N, C-alpha and C positions, 0 to 999 in steps of 0.2 A: 388525439388517436385513444381511440378506446379499449378498454380492458382487452376482449377478445383478440384485436390485433396485437397486443403486448404480449398475451399469452403465446401467440405462435412464434413469438421474437426469440422466445425464451424456449419455447421447445425445441427450436429448431437451432442448433448452436454450431453446425458444420460451418458455417461461413466466417464466425466468429474468430479472430487472430488467437485469442486468447484458448481455444479449444482445439485448433487446427494446426498450429505451429509447427507439431512435428511431420505431420506430412506435407506442410507446407515449406519448413525452412529444415526439418532433420535437428533440429536443437531446441532449447527453450530460447524464449523469448527472453529478451536482455531490457530490464527495466533501470534506468537510471533513478536512483533514490536520490528523493528532496530534490528532483531535476536530474542529478547524476553527473553535473559536470563540476570538473576541478578548476575551469577558469572563469566561472560569473558564479554568484551566491545561489543559495540553494533556495530552492522553489520559485526563482526569478524567471522571466520570461525572454532574456539572455540566455538561461543555461538551456531551456527548452530549446529554442532556435537551433544551439549551438548542436544538441542531440540528435536535431532533425538531420542538421546537414552534414553531420561526420556518418549518417547511415546506422545509427542506434535505433531497438524496434520500438523503445517507448520510454516515458517516463513513470515513477511515482510521485504523487503530489499531494501536500496535505491541505484540507481546506477547514476554514471556520467562516462563521455568518457574524457579518459586522450589526450593530444595533438597529440600523437602518435596512438591513435586508439586503446587503450586497454580498456574494460569496467571494473570499479572497485567499489566495495560496499564500500559507505562513506554516510556519511548525509550533513555533513556541505558545504556550499560553500567555507568554510576557516578552514584550517586544523588546527589551534590553539588550540580550545577548546579540540580537541581529540587527538592530538598529539604534541602540545607545540612548533610547528614549524609556522609562520605565514605564509602560502602561499595560495592564491586561485587556488581550485584544478582544475578549469576547464582552467586554465592556464599553469597547469604542466605535463611534462612526464610523462611516468608510471617509468622510471628509477629514478626519483626524488621520485616519490610517494611511491615506493617499498622499501625505504631506511626508511621511517617514520615508526615510531612505535606508537601503540595505548598507550596512559599512563597506569600505574597499578591506577592510582586512578583517579575517575573523578567525579566533582561536578556539582550537579544538586541541584534543589530549597530546601534548606533546607535539601538536604541529601546527603552524600557522599559516593560512590561505591569504593571499595577497590578490587582490583584481585592481583592472586597470582604472575601472570608475563605480560610484555608487550605483546600486539600481534602485529602481520603486516596486514597491509589492504589487502582483499583476491581480485582476478579478479573473477568476474562473471563467468568466464571458470571453474573456480576451485570449487566455488559453484555448477554450473549443473553437474560438475562429482560425486560430494560428496551426490547429492540428487538421481541421476539418477538410475531406477529400483529398489526404496524405494516406500513406500506410503507418503513421507514427500514432502509439494505442496509449492510453492513461490508464493508469489505477489512482483513481481519486480517493485518498482517504481521510475520511469523515472525523476530524478533529473534533472533541480533547477526548485521549484515552480514556479517561474518567467519565462516567455516566454526567452529563449535566441534563437537567431539565430544561434549562434556558435555551440550552442551544438544540434542542429536539427537532426544531424546524429548518434544521440542518439538511435531513433526509429528503423533506416533501421539495426543498428550494434547490438542489442538486439534481433531482427528478424532473422538474420542471425545468431546467436549464439544458440538462441533456436534452429534452425531448423539444425544447426551442431550437435548439442548434444541429439536430438531427445527426447526434454522433454515437447514439448507443451502439453500434457495431466497431467503436473504436475504446470503448471506453468497461472497463468496471468500477465497481465501488466497493469499498471496502472499510468494515470498522471494528474498533473495541468496545463501540457502543451499540447494543442492541437496539433501543429508541431510537437510534437513527437509522438502521437499517428498516425496522419495522414500518418507519414513515416512508423510505424510499420505496420502498416495494409496494404499499398501500397508493402511492401517489402511480409509480408504473412499475406493475407487476412483473414487464418483460425484460427489466433489467439484469444485468448479471451481476450479481452481487454476494457479499458473505462474511461471514467472522473471521478475526484474525486472532493468531494465539501465539504467546512468546512467553518465553522461560521466566515471565517476572510476573506471571499471571497468578501464580500462588500467592504473591501478596494480596491480590486482589479476592480471593476465594471466600475469606469471610463475609463479602457482599454479594456473593452470587445469589441465596438465595432470595434477596431482596429485588436483585436484577431480573431473576426469572420465576417468580413466586405463582406465577400461572403455568409454568411449566415442571409438572408432576414429577417426571423422570429426573430432573435435574435436582428440585428440590430435595427430593430423600436420597439422591446418592449420601454414601457416606465418604468422607475426605479427610485427611488431615492436611492443615493450613501450615504447611511448613515449604521455607523456602528451596529445600533440597528434592521436595515431592513433586511428579511432573504427572503422575497416575492417575492425577484427574482432570488434568492438561488432556493428556493423552486419551483418555474416556470419553470426553467432550467431543475431541476431534473426530474419533475413530466411530462414535455412536451416531455423529451429526445432529444431537439434540439441539444444539442453537441453530445450526444451518437449517434443520427442518423447521423452526421456528418462524422464521421469516423468510423461507422461499429460497437459501442461498443454493447458488450452482457454482460457486469459487468457494476458495479458501485458502488463506496467506498462512505461513507457518515459519517461526524462527528456526532457522536450521537444527539448533541444541533440540530440539522436542519430537524431530523426526527418527523414526526409529525404521529397522529394515521393509515392514510392511505400511507404513502410514500411508505412502503416496498410495500405494497398491490399493488400499482398502478406499480411498477416499476416490481415485478412478473408477471403481468399481461402481459407487453410487453417481457416475457420470459427472463429476465436480471436476473442474481445471484448478488445479494445485500451485500454488508459488511459495518460492522462502526468499527470506533475508537474513541479514544485510552482510555480502560480501565485499571485500576490501575496505573494511569500515575506516571512516576519518573520526568519527562522533562515537567515544566509548562509553557515554553515559549511562545507556540503558543497558550494556552488555555485562554480564555479571563477569569474564573471566577477561580482565581490563590489559593485557599483554600488549603494548600498542608499538613493539619491536616491528617496522615492515618487513622485514623477513619473515618473522613468524606470521605476519598477517597475513604477508603473499603464500604462503606455504601452506596453512589452515584453510583459506579460502578456495583453493583452486583444489587441494584433498577433498574437502567437502562438495564442489562443484563437479568432481570428477564423478562423484558416487551420488549424487542428484541427476547428472546426466544420465546415468546408467539405468535409474529408476526413472527416467521421463518424468521429469518434473515439468509443468508447463510454462515457468515463467520463473526469473529471478530479480530480485533487485538488489543494487549493488551501488558503492560510492566512486568506484571507478569503471563506468561503463565500457569505456574503448578498450581497457585490460580485460576486461569479462567476456567483452564479445569477441576479442583475437583468442583467448582462451577455450572457449565454447566451440569457436570455429574448427581449431585446431583438434580438439575431443572430435567433431565430427568427423574429420578429413580422416581419421587415425577407425574410426569405426567401421568394424566389419559392413553395415549397411549403407555407407556413405556411397 
């Protein structure tokens, strides 16, 4: 597919589910975070298949590239938490990774999930074959979060695989890594892709000039690198300086970074906006670590209600079925329903 055709795909987003969910569904898309299943291991093929059969809209998955060029779905930089094997995944071959098994029991913050059986790490190509031709959608997050020169090939490889499987109208690609997004867009300019923002980005702001040294408007911005200061994060989001540099059409934002007009401003730039993570079970990257289930449910529903009113385009959740049921409840109560 040539660049001309790719640009046409990007310019016409009317058929893409991430841009048309309110017209078609009357609510945001619900994406299972890391596969979104509570009865199968995160990022497993079994989790994705369960979400499809349960009628969930889609999943967010995490993707790395093996040393021998295989794209696989996995969340952590090291395999120990999920498999029991101490192995840096970006330094491993697919032969090594394919032999690992996702554990039957995974411990999270104050909660342990027990599964019926071990699962294997899936290839991204297997996931694409599973969803192809269905209404199921994916947010392919290109890992790791910190910029890695060794993994810049991820963007090119993901773009090629999407083209090969013909799933560009079922997929968006996101990352915290500018270089992966740049490589992805260079290989396939028509893909819907974009940057992600969370409330922990302030810990990375000291590296911002190195990441974006060619983006003058960012490099010259004066900001305070303190953990409590979200002003630079919001400035980046609303100015879309990073997004403009990679031709972004989507943006994922941790809900704590969204204020009253964030979504409105990004929609004015013709961008689809997603937010995460609701009904969380893993609090390792969450600043407020209140794991009480009652508090988690109350806070998730409260934020989802606000985002529903602001017409966020998708949400990512660790409990996809509960989230879908709640958004359908909000839809039924909406005057426009």
